VOLOMI-359631 format. One record per residue: residue number from 1; x, y, z of N, C-alpha, C in turn. Coordinates in Angstrom, 1 decimal, m for minus. Layout:
N
   k   n_px   n_py   n_pz  ca_px  ca_py  ca_pz   c_px   c_py   c_pz
 NUM      X      Y      Z      X      Y      Z      X      Y      Z
...
//
This chain:
147
   k   n_px   n_py   n_pz  ca_px  ca_py  ca_pz   c_px   c_py   c_pz
   1  177.4  118.4   30.6  176.7  118.9   31.9  176.3  120.1   31.6
   2  176.9  121.2   31.1  176.4  122.6   30.7  175.0  122.4   29.9
   3  174.7  121.4   29.1  173.6  121.5   28.1  172.4  121.0   29.1
   4  172.7  120.1   30.0  171.5  119.7   31.0  171.0  120.8   31.7
   5  171.7  121.5   32.2  171.7  122.8   33.2  170.8  123.7   32.4
   6  171.1  123.9   31.2  170.0  124.5   30.4  168.9  124.5   30.0
   7  168.9  122.9   29.8  167.6  122.0   29.4  166.5  122.2   30.5
   8  167.1  122.0   31.9  166.2  122.2   33.0  166.5  123.3   33.9
   9  166.7  124.5   33.2  166.5  125.8   33.8  165.3  126.2   34.3
  10  164.5  126.0   33.3  162.9  126.5   33.7  162.4  125.8   34.8
  11  162.8  124.4   34.9  162.2  123.6   36.2  163.0  123.5   37.5
  12  164.2  124.2   37.0  165.0  124.6   38.7  164.5  126.1   38.9
  13  163.8  126.7   38.2  163.2  127.9   38.8  161.9  127.8   39.2
  14  161.2  127.0   38.4  160.0  126.8   39.0  159.8  126.1   40.2
  15  160.3  125.0   40.2  160.2  124.1   41.7  160.5  124.9   42.8
  16  161.9  125.9   43.3  161.7  126.5   44.4  160.5  127.5   44.7
  17  159.7  128.0   43.6  158.9  129.0   43.7  157.5  128.2   43.8
  18  157.4  127.3   43.6  156.1  126.1   43.8  156.0  125.9   45.2
  19  157.4  125.2   45.7  157.6  124.7   47.0  157.4  126.2   48.2
  20  157.8  127.2   47.6  157.5  128.3   48.6  156.1  128.7   48.7
  21  155.4  128.6   47.5  154.2  128.9   47.7  153.2  127.9   48.6
  22  153.4  126.7   48.5  153.0  125.5   49.3  153.4  125.8   50.8
  23  154.9  126.3   50.9  155.0  126.5   52.3  153.9  127.6   52.9
  24  154.1  128.6   52.3  153.2  130.0   52.7  151.8  129.6   52.7
  25  151.2  128.6   51.9  149.5  128.3   51.9  149.5  127.5   53.3
  26  150.7  126.7   53.3  150.4  125.6   54.9  150.5  126.8   56.4
  27  151.3  127.7   55.9  151.6  128.5   57.2  150.3  129.3   57.5
  28  149.6  129.8   56.4  148.5  130.8   56.6  147.5  129.6   57.3
  29  147.3  128.3   56.6  146.6  127.5   57.1  146.8  127.2   58.6
  30  147.8  127.1   59.1  148.4  126.9   60.2  148.3  128.0   61.3
  31  148.2  129.4   60.8  147.9  130.3   61.6  146.4  130.4   61.9
  32  145.7  130.0   61.1  144.2  130.0   61.2  143.8  129.2   62.3
  33  144.4  127.9   62.0  144.3  126.8   63.5  144.7  127.2   64.7
  34  145.9  127.7   64.6  146.1  128.8   65.7  145.1  129.6   66.3
  35  144.9  130.5   65.4  144.0  131.6   65.7  142.8  130.9   66.3
  36  142.4  129.9   65.9  141.1  129.3   66.8  141.2  128.7   67.6
  37  142.3  128.0   68.0  142.7  127.6   69.2  143.0  128.6   70.4
  38  143.5  129.7   69.8  144.0  130.7   70.8  142.5  131.4   71.3
  39  141.7  131.6   70.4  140.2  132.3   70.9  139.9  131.0   71.8
  40  139.7  130.0   71.5  139.3  128.7   72.3  139.8  128.9   73.5
  41  141.0  128.7   73.9  141.6  129.1   74.7  141.7  130.0   76.0
  42  141.4  131.2   75.4  140.7  132.4   75.8  139.5  132.2   76.5
  43  138.4  131.3   75.8  137.2  131.3   76.6  137.4  130.3   77.5
  44  138.0  129.3   77.7  138.5  128.4   78.4  138.9  129.2   79.6
  45  139.7  129.9   79.4  140.6  130.7   80.4  139.6  131.7   81.3
  46  138.5  132.2   80.2  137.6  133.2   80.9  136.4  132.3   81.9
  47  136.5  131.2   81.3  135.5  130.2   82.0  136.1  129.9   83.4
  48  137.4  129.7   83.5  138.0  129.4   84.8  137.8  130.6   85.5
  49  137.7  131.8   85.3  137.5  133.2   86.0  136.2  133.6   86.6
  50  135.4  133.3   85.5  134.0  133.9   85.8  133.0  132.5   86.5
  51  133.2  131.4   85.9  132.2  130.2   86.2  132.6  129.4   87.5
  52  133.7  129.1   87.7  134.4  128.3   88.6  134.7  129.4   89.9
  53  134.4  129.5   91.1  134.7  130.2   92.2  136.2  129.4   92.9
  54  136.0  128.2   93.1  137.5  127.7   93.5  138.4  127.7   92.2
  55  139.4  128.4   92.3  140.3  128.4   91.2  141.5  127.2   91.6
  56  141.8  126.4   90.6  142.7  125.5   90.6  144.0  126.1   90.0
  57  144.8  126.7   90.7  145.9  127.5   90.3  146.6  126.7   89.3
  58  146.9  125.6   89.4  147.8  124.6   88.5  147.2  124.7   87.0
  59  145.5  124.4   87.0  145.0  124.5   85.8  144.8  126.3   85.1
  60  144.9  126.7   86.2  144.6  128.4   85.6  146.1  129.0   84.9
  61  147.3  128.3   85.6  148.7  128.5   85.1  148.7  127.7   83.6
  62  148.6  126.7   83.6  148.5  125.9   82.7  147.9  126.7   81.1
  63  146.8  127.1   81.7  145.6  127.8   80.4  146.5  128.8   79.9
  64  146.9  129.6   81.0  147.8  130.7   80.5  148.9  130.6   79.9
  65  150.1  129.6   79.8  150.7  129.2   79.3  150.5  128.7   78.0
  66  149.3  127.7   77.8  148.8  127.4   76.6  148.6  128.8   75.5
  67  148.0  129.5   76.5  147.6  130.8   75.3  148.8  131.5   75.2
  68  149.7  131.6   75.7  151.0  132.5   75.2  151.7  131.6   74.2
  69  151.7  130.1   74.2  152.2  129.2   73.2  151.6  129.4   72.0
  70  150.4  129.4   71.9  149.6  129.7   70.7  149.9  131.4   70.1
  71  149.9  132.2   70.9  150.3  133.3   70.5  151.6  133.3   70.1
  72  152.6  133.1   71.0  154.1  132.9   70.2  154.2  132.4   68.9
  73  153.2  131.4   68.8  153.6  130.6   67.3  152.8  131.3   66.3
  74  151.7  132.2   66.6  151.4  132.9   65.8  152.1  134.5   65.4
  75  152.6  134.5   66.1  153.5  135.9   66.2  154.7  135.5   65.3
  76  155.2  134.1   65.4  156.4  133.8   64.7  156.0  133.6   63.2
  77  154.8  133.2   62.7  154.0  132.8   61.4  154.3  134.6   60.9
  78  153.5  135.2   61.9  153.6  136.8   61.3  155.1  137.4   60.9
  79  155.7  137.2   61.8  157.4  137.7   61.4  157.8  137.1   60.6
  80  157.6  135.7   60.1  158.1  134.9   59.0  157.9  135.7   57.9
  81  156.3  136.1   57.8  156.1  136.8   56.6  156.5  138.3   56.5
  82  156.8  138.9   57.4  157.4  140.2   57.6  158.6  140.4   57.3
  83  159.6  139.0   57.6  161.0  139.1   57.5  161.4  138.4   56.4
  84  160.8  138.6   55.3  160.9  138.1   54.1  161.3  136.6   53.9
  85  160.1  135.9   54.6  160.4  134.4   54.7  161.2  133.8   55.4
  86  161.6  134.4   56.7  162.6  134.1   57.4  162.3  133.9   59.2
  87  162.4  132.7   59.8  162.0  132.5   61.1  163.3  132.9   62.1
  88  163.1  134.0   62.8  164.1  134.5   63.4  164.4  133.3   64.7
  89  165.5  133.1   65.1  165.8  131.9   66.0  165.1  132.3   67.2
  90  165.2  133.7   67.8  164.9  134.0   69.1  163.5  133.7   69.1
  91  162.8  133.7   68.4  161.1  133.2   68.6  160.9  131.6   68.9
  92  161.9  130.9   68.5  161.9  129.4   68.5  162.5  129.3   70.2
  93  163.3  130.1   70.8  163.8  130.0   71.9  162.8  130.8   72.9
  94  162.1  131.4   72.5  160.8  132.1   73.4  159.6  130.9   73.6
  95  159.4  130.3   72.5  158.3  129.3   72.4  159.1  128.0   73.3
  96  160.1  127.8   73.2  160.9  126.8   74.0  161.1  126.8   75.5
  97  161.4  128.3   75.9  161.0  128.7   77.0  159.7  128.3   77.6
  98  159.1  129.0   77.1  157.6  128.9   77.6  157.1  127.4   77.8
  99  157.2  126.4   76.6  157.1  125.3   76.9  157.4  124.7   78.1
 100  158.8  124.8   78.1  159.6  124.0   79.5  159.0  124.7   80.4
 101  158.5  126.0   80.8  158.0  126.6   82.1  156.6  125.6   82.1
 102  155.9  125.7   81.1  154.5  124.8   81.1  154.9  123.3   81.8
 103  155.8  123.0   81.2  155.9  121.7   81.5  156.4  121.3   82.8
 104  157.1  122.5   83.5  157.7  122.2   84.9  156.2  122.6   85.9
 105  155.4  123.7   85.5  154.0  123.6   86.2  153.1  122.3   86.3
 106  153.2  121.7   85.0  152.1  120.8   84.8  152.6  119.2   85.4
 107  153.9  119.2   85.0  154.4  117.8   85.4  155.8  118.1   86.4
 108  155.6  118.2   87.4  156.1  118.6   88.6  156.4  117.6   89.8
 109  156.1  116.2   89.5  155.8  115.1   90.5  157.5  114.5   90.5
 110  158.1  114.5   89.8  159.5  113.8   89.8  160.6  114.8   90.0
 111  161.3  115.1   90.8  162.3  116.2   91.0  163.5  116.0   90.1
 112  163.8  114.7   89.9  165.2  114.9   88.9  164.5  115.6   87.4
 113  163.4  115.1   87.1  162.9  115.8   85.7  162.7  117.3   85.7
 114  162.1  117.8   86.6  162.2  119.0   87.1  163.3  119.8   87.0
 115  164.4  119.3   87.6  165.7  120.1   87.9  166.5  119.6   86.3
 116  166.0  118.9   85.5  166.5  118.8   84.2  165.6  119.8   83.3
 117  164.5  119.9   83.3  163.5  121.0   82.8  164.3  122.3   82.9
 118  164.6  122.3   84.2  165.1  124.0   84.6  166.6  124.0   84.0
 119  167.4  122.8   83.9  168.9  122.9   83.4  168.4  123.1   81.7
 120  167.4  122.7   81.3  167.1  123.0   79.7  166.6  124.7   79.7
 121  166.0  125.0   80.5  165.7  126.6   80.5  166.7  127.2   80.9
 122  167.8  127.0   81.6  169.2  127.8   81.8  169.8  127.8   80.4
 123  170.0  126.7   79.8  170.8  126.4   78.5  170.0  127.3   77.6
 124  169.0  127.3   77.3  168.2  128.4   76.3  168.4  129.6   76.8
 125  168.5  130.4   77.9  168.7  131.3   78.2  170.1  131.7   78.0
 126  170.9  131.0   78.4  172.6  131.2   78.2  172.7  131.3   76.5
 127  172.1  130.3   75.6  171.9  130.7   74.0  171.3  131.8   73.8
 128  170.2  132.2   74.3  169.8  133.7   74.0  170.6  134.9   74.2
 129  171.2  134.6   75.4  172.1  135.7   75.8  173.7  135.8   74.8
 130  173.8  134.8   74.4  175.3  134.5   73.7  174.7  135.3   72.3
 131  173.3  134.9   71.8  173.1  134.9   70.5  173.0  136.8   70.5
 132  172.6  137.3   71.4  172.2  138.5   71.4  173.7  139.3   71.4
 133  174.8  138.5   71.8  176.2  139.2   72.1  176.9  139.2   70.6
 134  176.6  138.2   69.9  177.2  138.0   68.5  176.2  139.2   67.7
 135  176.8  139.8   66.7  176.5  140.6   65.7  175.5  140.1   65.0
 136  174.3  140.6   64.0  173.5  139.8   63.3  174.1  139.7   62.3
 137  175.1  140.4   61.5  175.5  140.0   60.3  176.8  139.2   60.2
 138  177.3  138.3   59.8  178.6  137.7   59.8  179.7  138.6   59.1
 139  180.8  138.6   60.4  182.0  139.3   59.7  182.5  138.9   58.3
 140  183.1  139.8   57.6  183.9  139.6   56.5  184.8  138.5   56.6
 141  184.9  137.4   56.0  185.5  136.4   56.2  187.4  136.9   55.8
 142  187.4  138.0   55.1  188.8  138.4   54.9  189.3  138.9   56.4
 143  188.5  139.1   57.3  189.1  139.5   58.3  189.9  139.0   59.2
 144  189.3  137.3   58.9  189.7  136.2   59.8  191.0  135.6   58.5
 145  190.8  135.7   57.8  191.9  134.9   56.8  192.6  136.1   56.2
 146  193.7  136.8   56.4  194.2  137.8   55.3  195.2  137.2   54.5
 147  194.7  137.7   53.6  195.6  137.2   52.4  196.5  137.7   51.9
//
């Protein structure tokens, strides 16, 4: 068994590096696509304000929230590279709350669904609150289990 590990040690070191490079290139490509969509949404948003005199508030709010979703995803990708290849969970919660808010604004025909969406937002906010109460670093396990 030890001989097999020595034999494939080079391969075991190369595979994670190759996969990390593939992930990084994919995220850069995704960030470029999201940036294009962000600018496109900004143009749609400005067209709604300048060209149309009668503003459809539902379409207006939907456009703003889509813009923020793109913005939050791009911010999350930037944060991934700044934090040594780590996605903070709070950004996923931000994106989820914004997406659920957009869903409530766009799809509010069924009251039960709207109530369920608001319960999901409440659960996300409670999760975010609990996450901020706990320390970032896990406590030493010797503190829990005295030896």
